[in-house]
N, C-alpha and C positions, 0 to 999 in steps of 0.2 A: 653735757652728759650728766646722767643721774647715777651717782655712786651708791650701790646697795651692797652692804657687807653680809655675807652668808657663810656660816660655818658648818652646815649640814649638807652633805652630798645628796641626801634624799629630798631636799627642798624642791617642790614642784616647779619653782621658777627657773630651775636649772635644766629642765627637761630637754631643751634643744641640744644640750652638750653631753647627754648621757650615753655611755657605751659607744663611743665613736669608732672603736675597733671592730664592732659587730656590723658587718656589711649588710646582712639580711635585715637586721633591726633598723639600720639607718635608712633603708629604702622607704620606710614609712614617712620619713621627713624629707629625704633626699632621693630622687627628685619629686616623688609623688606628693609630698606635703608642701612643695614649693619653696624649699630652703636649700642652702648649701653652707658649708663651714669654711670660713677663711681663717687660715692659721698664720700668725705673726703680724706684727704691726705694719711691716712693709707690704704684705699682701693685702691687708685691710685697706691701707692707703691707696693701693692700686685699684682695688675694687670700688672704692668711693670715687676715685677719679674717673672710672668708667661709668659712673652714674648709678651704681648698685646701692641698695638701701639696706642698712643693718636693722635687724629686729632686736638683738641683744648681744652683749659682749661679755666674755668671761676673762678675767685677768687677775694677776697678782699685784700687790702693792707697788712693787718696783717698776711696773710698766705704766703706771698711771700718768707719769709725765709725758711719755710718748703718746698715750691715748688722748690726753688733753690737747696736744698739738694737732692731732688728726681729727678728733671729733668736735673740739671747741665747745660751743654752747648749745649743741644739739640736745634733744631730749632722749637720746638713746640710753637705755638702762645698762650700766656697767656693773656686773656682779663680781665683786672682789672676794677672792677665796685664797686659802693657803695652798701651797704646793701639794700638800698631802690630800686636801679636799679635792683639788683638781684631778689628781691621779685616781682617787677613788671614784670620782664621777665619770671621767672619760675612759678609763681603762688603760692609760699609759702616762708616763711622765711628760708633762707639758713643758718642754724645755724652751719653747719659743715664747711662752708667757702670755700670749693673747690669742683667744679664739673668738670669732664673731659669727653669729648665726645670721646669714644674709638672705633676704628675699630673692628668689630666683627670677631673673628676667624671662619674659616670654621669648621662645625661640624665634629668630628672625626668618623671613622668607629666604629661600635659597637664592632667588634671583636678585634680591637686594644685597645679599652678601657678595655675590659675584660681580655686581655692577662696578666697572672700572678695574677689576682685578686682572692681573696678567699671570701670576703664579699662584696656584692653589694646591694645597696638600689635602688628599682624601685618605682618611683612615677607615679601613673596613674591618669591623669585628675585632678590634684589638681590645682584649679584655683586661690587660694589665694596666692599672691606673698609673704606675710609674712610667711605663712606656708612652702612654698618652700625654702625660705632663712633659716628658722630655721632648716629644715630637713637637709640642706647642712651643717650647723654648727654642728649638731649632727653627721653627717657622718664623718666630718673632725676630730672631737674631740674623737670619739669612734671607730675609726679604720676601717671604710668602705674604701675599695680600689677604689670604683667607684660609681657613681650615674647614673642611666638611667631614663630618663623622657619620658613619652608618647607623642605622637604627639599633643595632646590637653592639655597637662600640661602647666601651666603658665611658662613664660620665666625666667629661672634662672638668666639671665643677665639684667632683668628689674631692675630699680634703687632701688626699695624697697626690692627686693629679695637680691640683692648684699649687701645692707646696713644691713639688718637683719642677713645675713650670716657672717657679719664682714669680707667680702672679701674671705671667704673660698670657694666660687664658683670658684675661681682661683686656689685653692689648690687641690681640689678633681677632678680627671678626670671624665668627664661626656659627655653624648651625647644623642641624641634623639633615642628612640627605636621604631621600626616599630610596626604596630598593631598586636594583637594576631590573629591567632596562629603563625604567622611568628616569632614573638619575642620568643615564646616558643621553636621553633626549634633552634634558635640561642643560647639561653641559654643552652638547652640540649646538643647541639653539642659541646659546650665549657665546658661541665661537671658540670653544675650548677643544684642543687636541688632548685626548686621554691617553696617558702613558702609564702602563701598569708595570711596577717593578717586581719582577719574578724571574725564576730560573726556567728557561724554556729553550728548546732547540732552535726556534726561529727568532729568539730575542736579539735585539740590536744592542750594541754597547752604549753605555751612558756617554762615552766620548762622542759617539756618532750623533746622538741626540743633542748634545751640548754644542756641537760644531754648527748646527743650523737649527736652533730651537724655535718652535712655533711661537707666534706672537702671544698667544694665550695657551697656557699649558697647565693641565691638572695631573699631578703625580699621585698615583694610587698605590698605597701600601697596605699589606695585610698582616695578620697576626703571625708571630713566630711559630714555627712548627707547621701549622696548617697552611699558611700562606694565603694568597688571594683565592676567592671562590671562583668556580668555573664561570659564573655569571659576570663577575668583574673582568675576568680575562676575555670573555666574549665581547664585552662592551668596549674594550680598549682599542684604540687606533694603532697602538704599537706596544710591544712588550719590551722592556728595557732591563738590562742587567748591569750591575756594577762590576767592572773587571777586578778580580781578586787574585791573590797569590798565596804562597805558603800552605797550600792545601786547604784553605778556608773557602767555603762555597758562598757564604753570605754573612751579612752584618746584622747586629741587633736592629730592630725596626726603626728606633729613634736615630741611631747612627746612620742608617741607610737614608733616612729622610734628610739628615743634615748634609750628607755627601751629595745627594741628588740636587737639593736646593742650591747648594753652592755652585755646582757645576752648571746649572741652567739659569743662574741669576740673570735677570735682564740687564742690558747695558744702562748706565746712568742716563737720566734725561738729557736729551740733546745729542746723544751719540747714536749713530745708526747701526752699529754692530759691535761685536765683542773683539777687542784687539788681541786678546790672548787666548782665543779659542784653540782647541786641539788642532783644528785644520790649519790655523795660522802658524802654530808652532811647527807643524810638520813641513810647511812650505819654507819656513825660515824667513829671514829678513829680506825685504825688497831691496833690489839693487838699482 
């Protein structure tokens, strides 16, 4: 890596890191400009492990040891600044010490992302970057094979999404899904049952879905408040609701994703069924 010390926040070499809290301004570079920001040494390491390429790095002196271990003898420019300069540049206190401007990879084809997948999370029009990042973390931790995001869904590679996901956006295959009903055709052609999580009079319980889960299952979740669109609901093979109590009608979308993914997790390789499904528990032990 090439260490470049800079003490002026107005230096044009730092343009990739300027005003990171201004969403409208950042759209000029992310994603239209082909970049995204990876925040923290751990997230940068995960991005590199996924094959992503850095354009430049911003760091403070105390993080250079970690960066040397991650970047080694690569020719990536590392702009070293003080904490004050970093805050003046980015618009916030950079507590995690490392920011990397990364080249954004080309979106994968939907069919290639779905190849071999059994459990897929579909995020429709979720505009909160924190919820998107948390949903990706749930997907990675609870066995989803892929995540599909709608055309109007918040960017999974936006700085806050990446940070909240703890870098798991680089671990779980994902891509953009075209609009319904084209998306429905793609999912059906690849053998997926589409289950929309929503409150509806004809909804089935998540317990019922988990008792006999389809071999290939796509769980569709929408934004809090508005919920899923009418087109998404029309495209679904079933509408599913999570049983609730205490007068609460629904969960945060990321929490709902975690609950649903855990409930319908596929059995481990070599096992033909789920030994502890709700139906099994209702029947009790065999005699």
